[in-house]
Every structure is written in structure tokens, then in C-alpha cells.
C-alpha positions in Angstrom: -14.3 -16.4 -18.8 -16.6 -16.0 -16.2 -15.8 -15.4 -12.2 -16.7 -18.1 -9.8 -20.3 -17.6 -8.4 -20.5 -16.4 -4.7 -21.7 -18.6 -2.1 -24.8 -17.4 -0.5 -27.1 -18.1 2.3 -29.0 -20.5 -0.2 -26.5 -22.7 -0.9 -25.6 -23.1 2.8 -29.5 -23.9 3.5 -29.1 -26.6 0.5 -26.2 -28.0 1.6 -27.8 -28.3 5.4 -31.0 -29.5 4.1 -33.3 -26.9 5.7 -34.5 -23.0 4.7 -32.7 -19.8 4.6 -34.4 -18.7 7.5 -33.0 -21.5 9.7 -29.6 -20.5 8.3 -30.7 -16.8 9.8 -31.6 -18.2 13.0 -28.8 -20.5 13.7 -26.1 -17.4 13.1 -28.1 -15.1 14.9 -28.3 -17.4 17.9 -32.1 -17.3 17.7 -34.5 -20.1 18.7 -36.4 -22.2 16.8 -33.7 -24.9 15.5 -32.6 -27.7 17.4 -29.0 -27.8 18.3 -28.3 -30.8 15.7 -29.6 -28.6 13.1 -27.7 -25.9 14.5 -24.4 -27.8 14.2 -25.1 -29.2 10.6 -25.7 -25.6 9.3 -22.3 -24.5 10.8 -20.7 -27.6 9.6 -22.3 -26.8 6.2 -21.1 -22.9 6.0 -17.7 -24.0 6.8 -17.4 -26.8 4.2 -18.4 -24.1 1.8 -16.4 -21.1 2.9 -19.2 -18.9 4.1 -19.9 -16.7 6.8 -23.0 -14.6 7.6 -23.2 -10.7 6.3 -22.6 -8.6 9.1 -25.2 -6.2 7.9 -27.9 -9.1 6.7 -27.4 -7.5 3.2 -27.7 -11.3 2.2 -31.4 -11.5 3.0 -32.6 -8.0 1.7 -32.4 -6.5 -1.9 -30.0 -3.8 -0.7 -26.7 -3.1 -2.5 -23.8 -3.7 -0.5 -22.2 -0.3 -0.2 -18.8 -1.1 1.6 -15.1 -0.8 0.4 -12.7 -3.3 2.0 -9.1 -2.3 2.6 -6.7 -4.6 4.7 -3.2 -3.2 5.4 -0.3 -5.2 6.5 1.8 -2.8 8.8 1.9 -2.1 12.5 -1.0 0.4 13.5 1.7 2.6 15.3 3.5 2.9 12.0 0.1 3.5 10.4 -0.8 6.6 12.8 2.3 7.8 11.7 2.5 7.6 7.9 1.4 10.7 6.5 1.0 8.7 2.6 -1.6 6.3 4.1 -3.4 9.0 5.6 -3.4 11.1 2.8 -4.2 7.9 0.5 -7.4 7.1 2.7 -8.5 10.7 2.5 -8.7 10.4 -1.2 -10.2 7.0 -1.1 -13.0 8.6 1.4 -14.0 11.8 -1.0 -15.3 9.5 -3.2 -16.8 6.9 -1.5 -18.7 9.6 0.5 -20.4 11.3 -3.2 -21.4 7.8 -3.6 -23.0 6.9 0.2 -20.8 4.0 0.6 -17.9 3.2 3.2 -14.4 2.1 3.7 -14.1 -1.1 6.1 -10.4 -0.8 7.0 -8.7 -3.9 8.6 -5.0 -4.1 9.9 -3.3 -7.5 9.3 -0.2 -9.1 10.6 0.9 -11.0 7.1 -0.2 -11.5 3.6 -1.8 -14.8 4.4 -4.3 -13.3 7.0 -5.0 -10.5 4.5 -6.1 -13.0 1.9 -8.1 -15.0 4.0 -9.7 -12.0 5.5 -10.7 -10.5 1.6 -12.0 -14.1 1.1 -14.3 -14.0 4.2 -15.6 -10.2 3.6 -16.4 -11.3 -0.2 -18.1 -14.8 1.1 -20.1 -13.1 3.4 -21.4 -10.1 0.9 -19.5 -7.8 3.3 -17.9 -5.8 0.6 -18.6 -4.8 -2.9 -14.7 -5.1 -3.9 -11.8 -4.4 -2.1 -8.8 -1.8 -2.5 -5.0 -4.2 -2.9 -2.2 -2.3 -1.8 1.9 -3.2 -1.1 2.3 -5.9 -3.8 5.2 -8.1 -3.7 7.1 -9.7 -6.1 5.4 -13.0 -7.0 2.5 -11.8 -4.8 0.2 -15.0 -3.2 -2.4 -13.0 -2.9 -3.0 -12.3 -6.7 -3.7 -16.0 -7.9 -6.1 -16.6 -4.3 -8.3 -13.3 -4.9 -8.6 -14.0 -8.7 -9.8 -17.5 -8.0 -12.7 -16.1 -6.2 -13.9 -13.7 -8.7 -13.2 -10.5 -6.3 -13.5 -7.3 -7.6 -10.4 -5.3 -6.9 -8.2 -2.6 -8.1 -4.3 -3.4 -7.3 -2.0 0.0 -6.2 1.0 -0.9 -7.8 3.0 -1.7 -11.2 1.4 -4.0 -13.6 3.9 -6.0 -13.6 3.1 -6.9 -9.9 -0.3 -7.4 -10.0 -1.5 -10.0 -12.2 -5.1 -9.7 -14.1 -5.8 -7.1 -11.4 -6.2 -3.6 -12.9 -3.7 -1.4 -11.5 -3.3 2.0 -10.5 0.5 3.1 -10.6 2.9 5.4 -10.8 6.5 5.3 -12.5 8.8 4.8 -9.8 11.8 3.9 -12.0 11.5 7.4 -13.7 11.1 9.1 -10.5 14.1 7.3 -8.4 16.3 7.9 -11.7 15.2 11.3 -11.9 16.3 11.7 -8.0 19.5 10.4 -8.8 20.2 12.4 -11.8 19.4 15.4 -9.9 22.4 14.9 -6.9 24.4 14.0 -9.8 23.6 17.4 -11.4 24.4 19.1 -8.0 28.1 17.3 -7.9 27.2 14.7 -5.5 29.1 11.0 -6.4 28.6 9.2 -3.1 25.0 8.8 -3.3 23.0 5.9 -1.1 19.4 5.0 -0.6 17.4 4.0 2.4 14.5 2.0 1.2 11.6 0.0 1.9 11.4 -3.9 2.8 13.1 -6.1 0.9 10.7 -7.8 -1.7 8.3 -5.2 -1.5 7.1 -4.2 -5.2 7.7 -0.4 -5.6 10.8 -0.5 -3.5 12.6 -3.3 -5.7 11.5 -0.8 -8.6 13.2 1.8 -6.9 16.3 -0.2 -6.1 16.8 -1.1 -9.8 16.1 2.2 -11.0 18.4 3.6 -8.5 21.4 1.3 -9.0 20.7 1.5 -13.1 21.2 5.2 -12.9 24.8 5.2 -11.0 26.1 2.8 -12.9 24.9 5.0 -16.3 26.0 8.3 -15.0 29.5 6.2 -14.2 29.2 6.9 -10.3 30.4 4.3 -7.6 27.9 1.9 -6.6 25.4 3.5 -4.3 24.9 1.8 -0.8 21.3 0.9 -0.7 19.8 -0.3 2.8 16.4 -1.9 3.4 14.2 -0.8 6.2 10.5 -1.4 7.5 9.6 2.3 6.5 9.4 3.5 10.1 11.6 6.5 11.5 13.6 4.4 14.0 15.0 2.1 11.5 15.5 5.2 9.2 17.4 6.6 11.9 19.4 3.4 12.6 20.4 3.4 8.5 21.4 6.8 8.5 23.6 6.6 11.4 25.2 3.6 9.4 25.6 5.3 6.3 27.3 8.3 8.1 29.7 6.8 10.3 30.9 4.5 7.1 34.5 5.2 5.4 33.0 6.0 2.2 30.4 8.2 3.7 28.0 9.4 1.1 27.2 13.2 0.7 23.7 12.7 -0.6 20.9 10.1 1.0 17.6 9.2 -0.6 14.7 8.3 1.2 11.8 6.1 0.3 9.3 7.9 2.5 9.4 11.5 4.3 9.2 9.5 8.0 12.7 8.2 7.4 14.2 11.8 5.9 13.4 13.4 8.5 14.4 10.9 11.4 17.7 11.4 9.2 17.7 15.0 9.1 17.6 14.4 13.0 20.2 11.9 13.2 22.9 14.3 10.8 22.5 16.9 13.4 22.8 14.8 16.3 26.3 13.8 14.7 27.2 17.3 13.8 26.5 17.1 10.3 25.2 20.3 8.5 22.5 19.8 6.1 22.9 20.6 3.4 26.2 21.5 3.8 27.9 18.2 4.5 25.0 15.8 3.7 22.1 16.5 1.1 19.0 14.4 2.1 15.9 13.7 0.0 12.3 12.5 0.7 9.5 10.7 -1.1 5.6 11.6 -0.9 6.3 15.3 0.4 4.0 15.6 2.8 3.8 18.6 5.6 6.6 17.2 7.3 8.8 18.0 4.6 7.8 21.5 5.0 7.7 22.2 8.6 11.3 20.3 9.1 14.2 22.9 9.3 15.8 23.0 6.7 12.5 21.9 4.6 13.2 18.9 2.9 13.6 18.4 -1.4 11.1 15.9 -2.0 9.6 13.4 -4.9 6.3 15.2 -4.8 2.9 13.5 -5.8 -0.6 14.6 -5.3 -1.3 11.7 -2.7 -5.0 12.3 -2.1 -6.0 12.6 -6.0 -4.0 8.7 -6.4 -6.2 7.4 -3.7 -9.5 9.3 -5.4 -8.3 7.5 -8.7 -8.0 4.4 -7.2 -11.5 4.6 -5.8 -12.9 5.9 -9.1 -11.2 2.8 -11.1 -12.7 0.2 -8.5 -16.7 1.6 -9.4 -15.6 1.3 -12.7 -14.5 -2.1 -12.1 -17.9 -3.3 -10.0 -19.9 -1.5 -12.9 -18.3 -3.7 -15.4 -16.8 -0.7 -16.9 -13.2 -1.3 -16.6 -10.4 -3.8 -17.2 -7.4 -1.7 -17.8 -4.6 -0.1 -15.4 -4.2 3.8 -15.1 -1.2 5.2 -14.5 -1.2 8.7 -12.8 1.3 11.3 -12.6 4.9 10.5 -12.1 6.3 11.9 -9.0 8.5 15.1 -9.5 11.1 16.7 -8.2 10.8 19.6 -5.4 13.9 21.1 -4.2 14.1 22.7 -1.3 16.9 23.5 1.7 18.1 20.0 2.4 19.7 19.4 -1.1 22.6 21.7 -2.4 26.0 21.4 -4.1 28.4 18.7 -2.8 31.0 19.7 -0.3 34.5 20.0 -1.8 35.9 17.0 -0.6 33.6 14.7 -2.8 
């Protein structure tokens, strides 16, 4: 099926009954068109959903050499989160080889993200996009598929519609984490996860619960958070003061695991003698914390590079399938040990 045609300056000019040059003059606030004509041009552009290309490439034969990435998360959290720093550095390593640039924008919600991508694509600002943090029944999928946006989705193929996906097997990794802790004798295992509805967190939550059942363990408590350290600390405190205190906790990222270690120490618990902690992503944070944090490790930089390579294949019309990268694997360190005798 052919993708919908991209709206161009020529379409706007035809709708307004003027030349392409007049459209350019109007949007660049140059003399040469009357106020009435300028207004007619603006109205035509609005009706067609077109915005001027910020780099004026729509009036030249130059290629568009920008890739778009919008992230729906607070700027403060992004600055603290090692995962996205490594992920973006991997993307940039591939873009730099091809003399492309990354256009990064933070947005408040999925609706704003969708409209941003539509604007970038219609104005020929970007050649393609990287879509992340998929939700179950994600509204971005039908909206962005309908405009023919070349994009790669970072997430499980069950979440990403017809967009080619680059993904890791979170279910297998979550199961491995539980089986490892159970092998150490832990029977009460909890999980501090990401937001409710976020696709990869939901996959991990389902696998965590299923593995606990398969092993004949008590149903482990799972707490949803927004991924930041303060929420990880709050969740850890809630778990450690509960009547059925867990002897092991799995965290969905390293920031929350580090915060959890701090809370445990504050409350007088010794890691790992009283409680074992297991992080996800395995950034440098896991190695400089005392004790060092056991983690589900994967090469996030290489993950980002693979996403960028896959997107260039999509843009070039050479790629339509999904790519599974290596599953996160367990790296045991000082924060996990045999369960205390009382468990």
C-alpha cells in the first residue's frame, strides 16, 4: 500500500492560488505580498497541515539529514537517567558517520508528541523518526502510520503496529532475575517497576508474576513508579516497613535501585545481608555504589546504534522487519546474596 503523499509548498501555493515564491515570502515575513494574500496563504497551509521547513530545504534539492526523537518525560529526569544518555550516544555514533543530526525534543504527553512528529514530517524537517516508550494500544501508532512517517519503534513488536521494531526480550530477562533470586533462597521477592500502561514495564510485570507462580512462591508485591529516584526510594520504604517484608527487590532501572540502597541503609538494613537488590540496565551507577549493584545488563550504546542503522534501512526502503537485540543478562555483584535465615 502506498504511503500518503507528503504535503509540500507546491500544494500550499496551489490551494492559495499563488506561486511557491509567494508562500516563501509570506512565511519568512518578507515584503512582496499583500496582507490579504499573506493571510490566504496561512489559511491554506493550516488547512493542509503544512508548516515551513526550518532549514528551507523544501525550496532546494538538498537532502533532509535530520532524525527526530521526542521523549515524553521531565527534563530533570532525562538528565539523571543513564539509559537515555547511553542510548542517544549510540544513535549519534551512527548518525555522525552519515553526516546526519539528531533533533531531540521533550514533550508533555503522547498527543503533543504525535502532533510534533506530524509537523516535523509535513514540513520536511526530518527524514525519519525514532519512537520510544510504547504503551499498550499506543495512540501514536495509527496516527503516525497514516501520514507515512518512516520510523523505527523501540519496543516489543506486539506494541508497535506495522512499524519495524528493535527490541529486547524483557519477559525472559525478568524471569531470569526471579529465578536467580529464588536460587539464592529468597521466597519473598518484590518488584519496583515503571508506570502502569508502559509496554515494557507491563511485559516485565507479567513475566515476574508468572515466574513467581511457576516456582511456587508467594505472590510478589509490585509497585508502579515514574522511574525517578524519589519514587524508587518511596516504594522501597513502603516495602521495607511492610509486615511481609521482602528479602529481595528487583528494580526497573538503576536510578531507583541506587535510591533503594540508600533507603535500606537509612532504615538500618544491611545490603545484602538483610535485603538483596537487583537493578536493570547496569550503568556506571551500579559499579560505583557500595555495595556494587547486581544488574540485568545489556549494551545500551549498541542498542541505540542498532536502532539508528535500522532506521536508515527503513528510509532507504531496504528494511521492513523487526530486529531483536541480545536479551539483558544477569551480572551478579555485591548487592545480592543468600536469603537471610528468617526467610
